[in-house]
N, C-alpha and C positions, 0 to 999 in steps of 0.2 A: 504493500500500500504506500503510495507516495506521501512524502511529508507535506503537510499543509498547515499554515499558521492562520487560524480563523479569528474572527472578531472576538475580542477578549471580554466584551461586556454582554454576552448572550445570556448571562444569568438573570438579566432583567425580565426575561420571559419565563423563568423557572417558577413553578408554583411553590417550591420549597423556599425560595428566596423571598417571594411575596408574602407567604405566611410568616416567615421569620421576621420580616419587617413589621407585620401586624403585631406579633408577639412583643417585639422590641418597643414599639410605641405604647402598647397596652401596659407593659411592665413599667415603663417610665411613668405613665399616668398613675398606676397602682402605687408605686413607691412614693410619688409626690403626695398622694392622698392618705395612705394607710401605714407607711413605715415611718413612724414618728419617733421622737426622742424617748418616749416611754418604753418602747421595745427595742430601740436601736440607739442607745446613747452615744456611741462612738461613730455612728453613721457607716459602719463597716458593712452591715447587711444591705443597706441601700446601695452602696457602691458595688458590692459583689453581684447583686441581682441585676442591676443595670448593665454591668460589664459582661455578665454571662450572656444576656440577651444580645448585646452588641457583638460579642465574639462569635455568637452563632451566625449572625448576618454576615460579618466580615469574612469568616472562614468559608462560607458557601460561595461568596463572591470570589475570593482569592483562589479557591480550589477550582471553580468552574472556569476561571480565566486561564488556568494552567492546563485545561483539557487537551489542547492541541500539542503541547510540548511535554507533558508528563501525566499520564493517566494515574500512575502510582501516587504522585504528589496530590492530584485531585482527590483520590480516594482517602488519603491520609487527612487532608484538610476537611473533607466532608465528615470524616469520623470525629475530628476535633469539634466541629460544629455540633454534631450529634451529642457529644459528651457535654458541651456547654448547655444544651437544652435539657439534658438529664440533670445537670446541676441546678438549673433554674426550676425544674419540676420539683426537685427536692426542697427548695426554699418555699415554694407555695404549699407543698404538703406539710412542711413544718409549721408554717403560718397557721394552717387550719388546725393542726394538732395542739398548738399552744392555746388556741381559743376553744378547744374541745368542740370544734364545729364538725358538722357532717361533711364527709368526703363523698361526693356523688358516686353512687354505685352504678354499674352497668344496668341499664334499664330505667334509670332516673330520667324523667322527661327532659329536664334541662341538659343533662349530660348528652343524651341522644341528639338533641337539637343542635348543640355545639359541635358534636362529632360529625353529624351528617351535613352540616352547612357547607355547600359547595362554593368554591372560589370561581369567579368569572375568568374566562380566558382573556388574557391581555391582548388588546388590539391597539398597537402603538403606531403613530405616524413617524415621520423623520425626527420630530421633537420628542424622542422617546423618554428623555429625562422628565420633561414636563408631563407627559402622558402617564409615566410610571408613578409619579407622585400622586396624581389624581386617582389612579387605579388602586394603589395601596390604601389610600384613605377611604375609598369606596368599599374595599374589602373589609377594612376594620369596622366600618359602619354596620356591616352585616351582623356583627357580634355585639352591637351596641346595647342590646337589651340586657346583656350579662356583664358588660365591661364598664359601662359609664354610670351605673346607678350608685347609690350611697351605701349599699351592702357589701362590705369587704369580703364576706364569705362567698357570696355568689361570684364576685370577680375573681377571687383566688381559685375557686373550683373551675371556672371557665378557662382561666389561663393554665391550670393544671392539665385540662383536657387538650388544649391547643398545643402544649409542649409534647404530649404523647403523640398527637397527630403529626407534629413536625418530625419527631423522632422516627415514626414509621415511614414518612416520606423520604427521609435521608437514608434510612436503611435500604429502601427500594432503589434509590438513586445510586448508592454505592454498589449494590448488586448488579445494576445495569451497566455500570462502568467496568465491573469485573468481567462481565460477559463480553463487552466490547473489546477489552484487552485480550481476552482469550482468542477472539476472532481475528483481530487486526493487528495486535501487538501495540507497543507504545512508541513514543518518540525515538528512543534510543535504538530500538529494533528496526524501525523504518528508516532511520538515518543510516544505519549499517547496510541495510538492503539497497538504499539508493547509492551509497558509495561503491558497493560491490558491482551494481549495474553499470555505473560510470566507468569503473575499472575494466569490466568486460568489454564495453564499447571501445575503450581506448586500445585494448589488446587486439581486438578484431581489426580496428583501423590500422594498427601498426604491423599487422601480419603475423601475429603470434601463432604458434603451431596449435593444432587441434589435439585434444586429449586422446590418448591411444585407447582409452576405455569407453568414454561416452561421446567423444567427438566435439565437446564444447570447447570454447577458446580457453587457452591457458594463460596464467599470470606469472610474472616473475616473483619468486619467493626466495627467502634467505634461510639457509640451514642454521638452526638455532642451537644445535648440540651435536655431539659426536665427532668422529674423525674429520668430517668435512664441514665443521662449524664455520660459518661466515661465508660459505660459497653459495652462489645463486643457482637456482634450478627452476624449471618450469613446473608449476603445479596447477591442477585443474581448478577452474574458477568456481566449480560446483562443490568444492571441498566444504564440509566434511562428508557430504553425500557421496562424493566420488573422490578417491585418493590417487587418481592417475598422476604420474610424474614423467618428465623427460629431462635429460641432462642438458645444460647449456654449454655449448662448445666454448672452452676457455683457451684463448690464444696466449 
């Protein structure tokens, strides 16, 4: 597969990035309203929750921007984002525990409504930054019945569910990238393949001999060990699938 450097901000179209932004905005609102001096005198909890939400968004963006150059790096960063939302989920869970509040069970009407609420497909013009901002705010408004009221327990439960949803989305995204890597390889593998194809083309143009085994063009190689270490020889360009060799006449 040829190497291709693609547009690095395609994450604006990802549902995981859009929902992550909704969670970040809602977490900032939640902390402003409900994480007060009484439960967080040193402001550490406030900072950690806001930063966990921010790290989730940032790592999705950074990972997706690396898609064309390193699928491995993309998967690692998406996993960091997933861990950030796990951390944030734990903070909302603890908030509810401290208040001895109900944690919504599966089947709770509020939980099911938040879980099933679908995000709209983004439809951006060339002004995608402008459009993305409007789109994210519109998606956040879909959860307004649970996020903007005065009851912190409802808001915490809703954000708990959204963190779980985000986690599931990121797990699926990582799995898709793993399948893509298995099928097409990564940047390093494709760069090696392109370099080898270029060397084959040069060898053919230069009149290199054909492999005595498979007939493919041969490349100049260097003996790396043994009695003839340092001497050049012809090696099959399809190595290691084919190990055909020819000597190079030394004058």
